[in-house]
N, C-alpha and C positions, 0 to 999 in steps of 0.2 A: 404496491401499496398493501398493507395488511391491516385488517379489521378484526375485531373479536367476533366469535360466532361458531356455529357448528353445523350449518346446512348449506345446500347448493341453492343459489338464487340467481334470478336474472333481473336486473334493474335497467330501466330505461331512463336515461338522463340526457335531455337536449337532443334528443333523437338518436343517441348512440346507445347500442345495446352492450352491457357490460356483464360478463359472467363472474360471479363470485364463487370460488371453489376453495375448499379446505386445502391448505398447502400440502400437509402430509398425505391427505387422501388423493390429492391430484397426482402427486408422484410418489406412490407407494414406493418409490424408487429406492428409498433408503434400506428396505429390508430384501430387495429383490436379489442381491448378490452377496448377502451376508454369509452364505453357507461357505465353510471352508472344506477344501478337499482333504484336509489332514484330520483324520480320526472322527469326522462328523461333528466337529465342535461347532458351537454357535447355532444350534438347531432350534432355538426358542422361536415360537411362533410370533412374528411381529404384530403389535396391536392393530396396526392398519390393516393387515391382511386378515386378522380375526374378525374385525368388525366388517370387512367387505362381504363376508358370508351372510352377516345379519342384515346388511343393507340391501342385498340383492333381491330379497323378497319384497322389501318395502319399495323398491324401485319399480315394480311392476305397475302399481297404482299411482305413482307420483308423476303424472304428466299433465300438461295444460298446453293449450293452443296459443301461440303468439304470432304476430305479424310476420309472414315470411316462412312459416313452417311449424312443425310440431316439436315441442320442447319437452323433454322428459328430464325431471329433476334427478341428479345423482344422490345416491344414498348418504346418509349421514355416517361417515366412516370414522370421524374423530370426534371425541367428546369435548376436547379442549385444544386450544391452539389457535394459530392465526389463519387468515385467509389469503389466498393469492388471487388477486383481482385480474380477470383476463378480459381483454377488450375482444369482442367478436369481429371487429374490423381490424384486418391485418393480424389474425391470429397466427401465433408461432407454432412451430413443430412441437416444442417441448409442452406447450399448453394442451395441444391436441392429445398427445401421448398421455399426459397426466389425466385428462378427462376420461380417455378410453380405458385406462387402468382402473379408475374409480368406479366405472360403471359396468364394465364387461361381466357378464353373468358366468363366464367360464372361470374366471378368477375366483368368484365366490364359490363355485363348485369345488375347485381344487382346494380352496381354503377348508371347506367343510370335510373334504377327504382327509386333509391333514389332522383335523381336530378329531376325527374318527380314529385314525391311526394312533394318535396319542393317547386316546382313551383305551384302545385296545391293549396298550402296554400295562395300564393299570389293571385291566381285567385279567391279564396273564400272571401279573405279580400277586394277585389276590390268592392264588393257590397256596402260598406260603403262610397265609393266615388260617386260624382255626375256622372250622365250618360247623355251625350248629344245625342239628337235625331234630325234627320233631314230628309226630304223627298221631292221629287219633282215629281208631278203627272201630266204629259201632257195628253190632251184628248179632248173630245167634251162634251158640255153641253148646254142645253136650258136656263139655269138660270144665268150663269156667264158672258155673253157677254156684250158689251157697246152698243148694238143696241136695237131692239125691244125685248120685254119680251119673245115672243114666237120664237125668231130667235135662230139658232143653229150655233155656231161657235167654233172653237178650242180655248183653253186656257190652262194655266199653273198654277198649284196650289202648292205652296211651304210652307213647315211647319219646323219650327226650335224650339227646346225646350230643357229643361233640368230638370232632376228629381233627387232628393236626398232622400234616404231612411232614415226615421226617426226611425221607430220601426217596428219589424216584429214578435214579440212575440218569439223569440229565434230561428227563422229559420236560419238566417245568422250565428249566433254565433254557432249553432249546426253544420252547414256545415264546419265552420272553425275547430271546434273540431274534426270532422271526418277526416279532411285533416291532422290535426297535428297527430292525433293518427296513421293514415296511414303512415305518414312520419317516426314516431318512429318505427313502425313495420318494414318498409322497411330498416331502418338503422340496426335493430337487425338482419334482414334476411341477410343483407350484411356481417355482422360479422359472421353469421352462415355459409354463403357460403365460407368465407375465411377459417374458421376452417375446413370445410369439404374438401376443396382443399388442405390444409396443412395436414390433416390426410391421405387422399389418396396418396399424394406424399410420406409422411413418411412411409406409409405401403409398397409402391412399392419399396422405397429405402431399407427398411429392407429386403424384398424379394430378391432384386438384391444382397445385400450384403451377404445374407445367401446362395444364389445360387452360388455366387463367392466362398465361403467357401466350398460348396459341390462339385464343380468341382476340387478344390485342393484335398479334401479328396478322390474322385475317382481316381485321377491320382496317389495319393500315393498308393491306393490299387493295381492299375494296375502295378505300378513299382515294388512293393512288390511281387506280383504274378510272374512278369517276373524274378525277382532274384531267387525265389523259383523254377521256371521252369528250370532255367539255372542249378541250383544245382542238380536238379533231372536228367537233361540230362547228367550231368558228371557222376552221380551215375550209370545211365543206361549204358553208355559207358564203365564203369569200371566193369559192372556186378554186382553191388551192390543192384540195384533196378530193378524191372521188367518194361518192356516197357509200360505195362498198366498204370503204375504210370505217365508216360510222357503224355499219352493221358488225364489222369484225370487233370493233370496240365494245359494242352492246354484248356480243358473245363473251368477250373477256370479262365484262362485268358480272354476267350471270355465273361464270365460272368462280369469280371471286366471291359471289354470294354463296355458291355451293361450299367453298372452303370455309366461309364464315359459319354456315349452318352446321357443317360437320364439327368444326372446333367447339361450337356452342353446345352441340349434343354431347361431346365428349366431356365437356365441362359439367353439364347437367348430371351426367351419369356419375362422375366422380363426386360431385357435391351431394348426391343422393346416398351414395355409399358412406360418405363422410358424416352426414346428418344421421344416418341410421345408427352409427356407432356412438357418437358423442351426444346425440339427442337434439341438435340444434344445427341449423344451416348458417354458417357465417356469411356476412356480407362479402368478405374478402379475406384471403389468407395472405401470409408473407410472400413476398415475390421469390421466384426460384433462385435469384442471386443471394437474397438474404438467407434463405434456407441452405444454400451451398456453403455460404460463409460459416453458418452454425455448425454443420456437419464436418466441414474441414477442421474446425477448432475443437472437436470432440477428443482429439489426441490418439496416441497410438493404443491399439489393443493390448491388454495386460493379461488376459486369460489365454491359456494354451488349450489344445484340443482335449487334454485330459481333465480340464477344469470346467468344462461346459456343464450346465445343468443336466442335459439328456445323458451325457456319458456318466455323470455322478450317480444319476438315478439308475442306469443300468448296472453300475457297480454295486449299488445298494441291493439291487434285486439279486445279484450273484451272492452276496453275503446271506440274504434271506434263504436262498436255495440251499447253501451250504448248512445252515441251521436245520433246515428241513430234512436234509439226509441224516444229520445227528439225531434228530427227533425220530425218524423212522427206525433207526437202529435201536433206540431205547425202548421201542415198543415190545422187544423180546424180554424185558426184565420187569419185575413187579415194582410195586410202590410199597414203601414202608410207612405205616401211619400209627400214631398214638390214638386210640380210641376210648371214649367213656360214654356209657349209655345206661339208662334206667328204664325199665318196662313195668307198667302197672295195669291191672285189669280189675273191673268191679267184680264183686263176688268174693267167695272164700279164698283167702290167700294160700297159694301153694307154689311150689317150685316151677311150675309150668307157666303160670300167668304172671308172676312177679319175678323179675330177675334183674340183676345188675351186672355190668362189665367194665373192667378197667384193664387195659393191656395193649400190647403191640399187635397190629393187624398187618398182614401181608396179603396184598391184592395183585392179581395178575390174570392173564388170559392167553390162551393159544388158539389160533384158529386153524382148523384142519384143512382148510383150503389154502394155506401158506399166505394168508393175508400180509403178515409182516414182511415177508420176502418180497412180495409184489410192491409194497409200500416203498421199500428201499429202492427198487428199480425204478419206480416212478419218480422218486425224489432225485436219484442220480441223473435221470433223463432231463428233469426240470432244471437241474444245475447246468448240465451241458447246454441246454437251450439258453439259459440266462447268460452263460459265457459267450455264446455266439451272438447273442443280442448285444452284449456290450461291445464286442468288436465291430459289429454292424453300426452301432451308434457313432463309433470313432471314424468308421469309413464314410458314413453320411456327413459327419461334421468336416472332415478333411476335404471331401468332395465340394461341399458348399462353400468352404473358405477358399478353396483354389479356383473354383469357377467364379466367385465374386471377384476376386483379385484380377483374373483375367478379363472379365467383363468391363471392370473399371479402367483397366489400361486401353482396351479397345474403344470404350466411350471417350476417353481423353483424346485419342487420335481422331476420332470422328468430330469431336468438338472443334479441333484445330482446322480440319479440312473444311467444315462447314463455315467457319468464320472467314477463311480465305475465299471460298466460293461467294460468300455474301459480299465481301469487299469488291471482288472482281465484277459481280453482277451490278452493283450500284454504280460503279465507273462506267460499265458498258451501257447501262440504261440511258444515262445523260448523253453519251457519245452517240448512241443509236437514234435518239430523239433529234439531235442536231442533224445527222445524216438524213433522217426522214424528212425533215423540213426542207432539205436541199435536194429531195427526190433521189437520194443515193442509196436508200435502204427502204425496204417495204415495212409496213406497219406491223407485220407479224414479228419482226425482230424486236421492236419496241415493247410489244405485248409480252413476248416470251421473256424478255429481260426482267420485266416486272414480277413475272410469276416465278422466275428463277430466284429473285430475291426472297419471295415468300417461302419457296421451297428450301432454300438454304437456311433461312431462319428457323423454319420448322424442324429441319434436321438438327440444328444446333440445340434447339430447346429439347428435343427427344433425346439427343446424346447426353445433354446435361442431366436430364431426369434419370436415364439409365446409369449414369456415373454415380448419382447420389444413391439410387436404389442399390447399386452394388456395394457402395460403402456401408450403408445401413445393414444390408444383409451379412456382410463380413462381421460387423460387431455382433449382430444377433446370432450368427453361427457359433460363436464361442461364448455366448451369454453375457456379453459385456455392454449391450446397447443401453440398457436402463440405467446402469451404474454411470456410464459416460454421460448421458443426458442429466442425470441427477447432479453430477459435479459441475455441470455447466450452468446450473440455476444460480 
């Protein structure tokens, strides 16, 4: 449901907590993979990303306490548009990722860096515009007074002029090229930051959902052991079982309690990490099965290794290094300028203190320490480092993608094995109890079968969580996670 407005609020209606979050701010997702690998087109900064930098500072003071935890309001990222209403009970993966993107300070930092890089392009381009110069120098001099030649009196000298760059053998164009490449690099790094935040939040969400399932499994084990213990107590009271069996049942209950406490601790840790990022601790998140269905429907990956934000950023760094080599070479050559200046001094007018100039100026310098040569060597070394870094990013991406696919396949096999184990344990438990009542099996077999059911279910939950993590990591490895989630909204 969408309502008008432009801020993050929390409403309580009929005991249900509902988060209202700007739709475009919640999933900045529309601008996250807009960069094209071809020619750096589409590099305009998205409005939602621009405003996130402004909102990050406001976010620091925008928090209040609500029942169940600390709530931090998300910044106002969108001036106009609808809201996406998010229920904190059974929160979905896409909602959690959207809130994380809207609130995370690292995205605001990366956005500010992009804005700085964009401004640097304008700074470098300004070299082609006329530069106005002026100066006023008050002081004493023997030569500029209106009295005798050797007299000394105070005077003021003023200078005004203008200078226009005509040609500098590629120095300015190289600086502009470096600035543009840096801007492209920072844009890709912004996308990479958004992908990393989305993956981190997705991984935490999956862990929280799995912990939630684990708590329920531990509770089922505990209640099953309580039922078994009550049956044994009745048999002991009737003289059908030994009192030692009751002690053994009590031990199994304590073990089930330990499993339940361990699962609850795991859930609390995951919930704490979750609340730290999105600013509020939900009552419950979507089940692991619902989350699995959502991730399975994200579709096939579209990006290749060469289209990932980190690789594209490394390629932009290579282009910047190439421009720096050209810039270093241009330091050997002078710059040609058109200059106009007028100098005026108080006192008697003469050729020394009043002068005008209009003409072409040639400016350059040579360093006796071979500075220009060393600058070229340093630029070439930087280019080589950038090229190696680009190959390293490709290697990292290929490795992450391959390991994710391998882990997903292994997790699928583990899920199948755990399901079979759980089915066998369920049938064995009922059979063992019947044989126990006939004094054909010890109580240990009954208790162990109950615990085997819990262990098999725990393994299945862990395997499913590992599978989902691997799928999400594969999307994030090629920079396609945010775009996939956005299209599923």
